[in-house]
GULOFI-634940 format. One line per 5 residues: number of its first residue (from 0); for each residue x, z, y of N, C-alpha, C. Coordinates in nm, 2 decimals, decimal comma. Layout:
N
NUM> X Z Y X Z Y X Z Y  ...
This chain:
141
0> 0,33 -0,33 -4,33 0,39 -0,27 -4,45 0,41 -0,12 -4,42  0,37 -0,04 -4,51 0,39 0,11 -4,50 0,53 0,15 -4,55  0,58 0,25 -4,49 0,71 0,31 -4,53 0,71 0,36 -4,68  0,82 0,36 -4,74 0,83 0,40 -4,88 0,81 0,55 -4,90  0,84 0,62 -4,79 0,84 0,77 -4,79 0,76 0,82 -4,67
5> 0,67 0,92 -4,69 0,60 0,97 -4,58 0,64 1,12 -4,57  0,68 1,16 -4,45 0,71 1,30 -4,43 0,61 1,37 -4,34  0,55 1,47 -4,39 0,45 1,55 -4,31 0,52 1,67 -4,26  0,54 1,69 -4,12 0,62 1,79 -4,07 0,55 1,86 -3,95  0,61 1,97 -3,91 0,56 2,05 -3,80 0,61 2,00 -3,67
10> 0,53 1,92 -3,60 0,57 1,86 -3,47 0,59 1,96 -3,36  0,56 2,09 -3,38 0,59 2,19 -3,27 0,72 2,25 -3,30  0,79 2,22 -3,40 0,92 2,28 -3,44 1,03 2,19 -3,39  1,12 2,25 -3,31 1,24 2,18 -3,25 1,33 2,14 -3,36  1,35 2,23 -3,46 1,44 2,20 -3,57 1,39 2,08 -3,65
15> 1,26 2,08 -3,68 1,19 1,97 -3,75 1,20 1,84 -3,67  1,18 1,84 -3,54 1,19 1,72 -3,46 1,33 1,67 -3,45  1,43 1,76 -3,45 1,57 1,72 -3,45 1,61 1,65 -3,58  1,56 1,71 -3,69 1,58 1,65 -3,82 1,52 1,51 -3,83  1,40 1,50 -3,77 1,33 1,37 -3,77 1,41 1,27 -3,69
20> 1,46 1,31 -3,57 1,54 1,21 -3,49 1,67 1,17 -3,56  1,74 1,27 -3,63 1,86 1,24 -3,69 1,84 1,15 -3,81  1,75 1,18 -3,89 1,72 1,09 -4,01 1,67 0,95 -3,96  1,58 0,95 -3,86 1,53 0,83 -3,81 1,64 0,74 -3,74  1,74 0,80 -3,68 1,84 0,72 -3,62 1,92 0,63 -3,71
25> 1,93 0,67 -3,84 2,00 0,59 -3,94 1,90 0,52 -4,03  1,77 0,53 -4,01 1,67 0,46 -4,09 1,64 0,33 -4,03  1,73 0,24 -4,04 1,72 0,11 -3,97 1,61 0,02 -4,04  1,58 0,05 -4,16 1,48 -0,03 -4,24 1,34 0,03 -4,23  1,33 0,14 -4,16 1,19 0,20 -4,15 1,14 0,25 -4,28
30> 1,22 0,31 -4,36 1,18 0,36 -4,49 1,10 0,49 -4,48  1,11 0,56 -4,38 1,04 0,69 -4,36 0,94 0,68 -4,25  0,82 0,73 -4,29 0,71 0,74 -4,19 0,69 0,89 -4,16  0,68 0,93 -4,04 0,66 1,07 -4,00 0,52 1,09 -3,95  0,46 1,19 -4,01 0,32 1,23 -3,97 0,33 1,38 -3,92
35> 0,29 1,40 -3,80 0,29 1,54 -3,74 0,17 1,61 -3,79  0,19 1,72 -3,86 0,08 1,80 -3,91 -0,03 1,84 -3,81  0,02 1,85 -3,68 -0,08 1,89 -3,58 -0,17 1,78 -3,53  -0,14 1,65 -3,58 -0,23 1,54 -3,56 -0,32 1,53 -3,68  -0,41 1,63 -3,69 -0,49 1,65 -3,81 -0,57 1,53 -3,85
40> -0,64 1,46 -3,76 -0,72 1,35 -3,79 -0,64 1,24 -3,86  -0,53 1,21 -3,81 -0,44 1,11 -3,87 -0,40 1,15 -4,01  -0,36 1,27 -4,03 -0,32 1,32 -4,16 -0,43 1,32 -4,26  -0,55 1,37 -4,22 -0,67 1,38 -4,31 -0,71 1,24 -4,35  -0,70 1,14 -4,26 -0,74 1,00 -4,29 -0,65 0,95 -4,41
45> -0,53 0,99 -4,41 -0,44 0,95 -4,52 -0,44 1,04 -4,64  -0,46 1,17 -4,62 -0,45 1,27 -4,72 -0,58 1,36 -4,71  -0,69 1,32 -4,77 -0,81 1,39 -4,76 -0,81 1,54 -4,81  -0,72 1,56 -4,90 -0,71 1,70 -4,95 -0,61 1,79 -4,87  -0,57 1,74 -4,76 -0,48 1,81 -4,67 -0,53 1,95 -4,64
50> -0,44 2,04 -4,65 -0,47 2,18 -4,61 -0,36 2,23 -4,51  -0,40 2,23 -4,38 -0,30 2,25 -4,27 -0,23 2,38 -4,30  -0,30 2,49 -4,33 -0,23 2,62 -4,34 -0,13 2,62 -4,46  -0,16 2,55 -4,56 -0,07 2,55 -4,68 0,05 2,46 -4,65  0,04 2,36 -4,56 0,15 2,27 -4,54 0,24 2,31 -4,42
55> 0,19 2,41 -4,34 0,27 2,45 -4,23 0,40 2,52 -4,26  0,41 2,57 -4,38 0,53 2,65 -4,41 0,66 2,57 -4,44  0,64 2,45 -4,48 0,76 2,37 -4,52 0,72 2,22 -4,51  0,82 2,13 -4,50 0,80 1,99 -4,49 0,74 1,94 -4,63  0,66 1,85 -4,62 0,60 1,78 -4,74 0,64 1,64 -4,73
60> 0,69 1,58 -4,84 0,74 1,44 -4,84 0,67 1,38 -4,96  0,60 1,27 -4,94 0,54 1,19 -5,04 0,62 1,06 -5,07  0,67 1,05 -5,19 0,75 0,94 -5,23 0,74 0,92 -5,38  0,75 0,80 -5,43 0,74 0,77 -5,57 0,62 0,82 -5,64  0,51 0,83 -5,57 0,39 0,89 -5,62 0,39 1,04 -5,65
65> 0,49 1,11 -5,59 0,51 1,25 -5,61 0,51 1,32 -5,47  0,49 1,45 -5,48 0,50 1,53 -5,36 0,62 1,62 -5,37  0,71 1,61 -5,27 0,83 1,70 -5,26 0,81 1,79 -5,15  0,84 1,92 -5,17 0,82 2,02 -5,06 0,95 2,09 -5,03  0,96 2,14 -4,91 1,07 2,22 -4,87 1,21 2,15 -4,88
70> 1,30 2,22 -4,94 1,44 2,17 -4,95 1,44 2,04 -5,03  1,36 2,03 -5,14 1,35 1,91 -5,22 1,30 1,79 -5,14  1,20 1,82 -5,05 1,15 1,72 -4,96 1,25 1,67 -4,86  1,33 1,76 -4,80 1,43 1,72 -4,71 1,54 1,64 -4,78  1,58 1,68 -4,90 1,67 1,61 -4,98 1,62 1,47 -5,01
75> 1,49 1,46 -5,04 1,43 1,33 -5,07 1,44 1,23 -4,95  1,42 1,29 -4,83 1,44 1,21 -4,71 1,58 1,15 -4,70  1,68 1,22 -4,73 1,82 1,17 -4,73 1,84 1,06 -4,83  1,77 1,08 -4,94 1,78 0,97 -5,05 1,72 0,84 -5,00  1,61 0,85 -4,92 1,54 0,73 -4,88 1,62 0,64 -4,78
80> 1,72 0,70 -4,71 1,79 0,63 -4,61 1,94 0,61 -4,66  1,98 0,49 -4,69 2,11 0,47 -4,75 2,23 0,53 -4,67  2,22 0,53 -4,54 2,33 0,59 -4,46 2,34 0,74 -4,47  2,24 0,80 -4,53 2,24 0,95 -4,55 2,28 0,98 -4,70  2,30 0,88 -4,78 2,33 0,90 -4,92 2,45 1,00 -4,95
85> 2,56 1,00 -4,87 2,66 1,10 -4,90 2,61 1,24 -4,89  2,53 1,27 -4,79 2,47 1,40 -4,78 2,37 1,43 -4,89  2,30 1,33 -4,93 2,21 1,35 -5,05 2,29 1,38 -5,17  2,40 1,32 -5,19 2,48 1,34 -5,31 2,53 1,49 -5,30  2,58 1,53 -5,19 2,62 1,67 -5,17 2,51 1,77 -5,21
90> 2,39 1,74 -5,16 2,28 1,83 -5,18 2,23 1,83 -5,33  2,28 1,74 -5,41 2,25 1,73 -5,55 2,34 1,82 -5,63  2,45 1,86 -5,58 2,54 1,95 -5,65 2,47 2,07 -5,70  2,49 2,11 -5,82 2,41 2,23 -5,88 2,41 2,35 -5,79  2,52 2,40 -5,74 2,52 2,52 -5,67 2,44 2,51 -5,54
95> 2,44 2,39 -5,48 2,37 2,37 -5,35 2,22 2,33 -5,39  2,20 2,24 -5,47 2,06 2,19 -5,50 1,98 2,29 -5,58  2,04 2,37 -5,66 1,96 2,47 -5,74 1,94 2,60 -5,68  2,03 2,64 -5,59 2,03 2,78 -5,54 2,05 2,79 -5,39  2,17 2,75 -5,34 2,20 2,78 -5,20 2,11 2,70 -5,10
100> 2,09 2,57 -5,13 2,01 2,49 -5,04 1,87 2,54 -5,02  1,80 2,57 -5,13 1,66 2,62 -5,12 1,65 2,75 -5,05  1,75 2,84 -5,07 1,75 2,97 -5,00 1,77 2,95 -4,85  1,87 2,87 -4,81 1,89 2,84 -4,67 1,77 2,78 -4,60  1,71 2,68 -4,68 1,59 2,61 -4,62 1,48 2,71 -4,60
105> 1,45 2,80 -4,70 1,34 2,90 -4,69 1,36 2,99 -4,57  1,49 3,03 -4,55 1,52 3,12 -4,43 1,49 3,05 -4,30  1,54 2,93 -4,29 1,52 2,85 -4,16 1,37 2,82 -4,14  1,30 2,78 -4,25 1,16 2,74 -4,23 1,08 2,87 -4,19  1,11 2,98 -4,25 1,04 3,10 -4,22 1,06 3,15 -4,08
110> 1,18 3,12 -4,03 1,21 3,17 -3,89 1,23 3,06 -3,79  1,17 2,95 -3,81 1,20 2,83 -3,73 1,16 2,85 -3,58  1,05 2,92 -3,55 1,01 2,93 -3,41 1,10 3,04 -3,35  1,15 3,14 -3,42 1,24 3,23 -3,36 1,37 3,16 -3,33  1,42 3,08 -3,42 1,54 3,00 -3,40 1,53 2,91 -3,28
115> 1,41 2,85 -3,27 1,39 2,76 -3,16 1,40 2,84 -3,03  1,34 2,96 -3,02 1,35 3,04 -2,90 1,50 3,08 -2,87  1,57 3,12 -2,98 1,72 3,16 -2,96 1,79 3,04 -2,90  1,75 2,92 -2,94 1,82 2,80 -2,89 1,78 2,76 -2,75  1,68 2,84 -2,69 1,63 2,81 -2,56 1,53 2,70 -2,55
120> 1,47 2,66 -2,67 1,38 2,55 -2,67 1,24 2,60 -2,63  1,16 2,52 -2,56 1,02 2,57 -2,54 0,94 2,57 -2,67  0,87 2,67 -2,70 0,80 2,68 -2,82 0,65 2,69 -2,80  0,57 2,61 -2,87 0,43 2,62 -2,87 0,39 2,64 -3,02  0,37 2,76 -3,06 0,34 2,78 -3,20 0,20 2,83 -3,21
125> 0,13 2,77 -3,31 -0,01 2,81 -3,33 -0,01 2,95 -3,39  -0,10 3,03 -3,33 -0,10 3,17 -3,37 -0,13 3,19 -3,52  -0,21 3,10 -3,57 -0,25 3,12 -3,71 -0,14 3,09 -3,81  -0,04 3,02 -3,77 0,06 2,97 -3,86 0,18 3,06 -3,87  0,21 3,14 -3,76 0,32 3,22 -3,76 0,28 3,36 -3,71
130> 0,34 3,46 -3,76 0,32 3,60 -3,72 0,46 3,66 -3,68  0,47 3,70 -3,55 0,59 3,76 -3,50 0,71 3,68 -3,52  0,69 3,54 -3,51 0,81 3,45 -3,52 0,84 3,42 -3,66  0,77 3,47 -3,76 0,79 3,44 -3,90 0,68 3,35 -3,95  0,72 3,23 -3,99 0,62 3,13 -4,04 0,62 3,13 -4,19
135> 0,50 3,08 -4,24 0,48 3,08 -4,38 0,57 2,98 -4,45  0,62 3,02 -4,57 0,68 2,93 -4,66 0,60 2,95 -4,79  0,53 2,84 -4,83 0,43 2,85 -4,93 0,49 2,86 -5,07  0,59 2,78 -5,10 0,63 2,78 -5,24 0,78 2,83 -5,25  0,81 2,86 -5,37 0,95 2,89 -5,41 1,01 2,77 -5,49
140> 0,94 2,66 -5,49 0,99 2,54 -5,57 1,09 2,47 -5,50
């Protein structure tokens, strides 16, 4: 049985992997499946229209027959796991969900490898995905 939600994430990003571990720790029913964008063959097998460069800038979450990106994708992950519902509810508040959350997400996504280095984490970043520690954020949605 496949998970109800699929998260396509940057497996070279310490912040992304920490988020995966935190969400996964409370996902006792296995509702979220995680696919590392750097395992291209596995991703392309499931998503033939996959565009690595376009997806590297932010998390992509497939659920309910829809694609959620960036902040909305992260929020959708919290919705998928009942023990994260209080945080999901907080992220739905208008000031957070409509403005503050997406702005913070874009900043973190754009600078995730720099933040990883500041935290002392080993970083292996693909040269084509990030320039001078600034990674692509594709959409403003």
